[in-house]
C-alpha angles and dihedrals in degrees: 000000000000090000091053091050092048090049093051092044091051091048092049092049091048092051092047091051090049092050090052091051090051094055111114112245119230123243088254093052089051091048093237120171120220094270092048090049090052089050091050090056090052089048092050092049100042112015112030095076089068106020130053108221101203100033137066088219113094139212111206089333131032123287111258104211107137094000092148094041090072126075093226136024106259099227101032101032091223120138112277096232137121094258096054098037090045089054091051089051092049099041104023128224132237105319094357114097120225119253098196091109094040103046128051119235088253092053090051091049091049090048092052091048090052092047089059087066094057 
């Protein structure tokens, strides 16, 4: 009986800890400035359905955690810089649609600034 209780207690604590880790952090908790916050909103609206922001695991597209901390994009091999990633956002690539007609230049700039925080 004590072993069953210990098992269920451990499981409950593990699930509770996981739930806490899954909670979305606020812009303030992440230390985002206003432009980064604006970029996060663009990301949430346009990118999050296909790209995980704080994971290297992807959904339809690759996860973007640390995307600017690498010299090259892992799947494409292109330089991981504002110019190249901005071009991918504007024009698209493979299965990713382009957002050059959907997002303003300012929204793309805000998005890139936010992506540097990932």
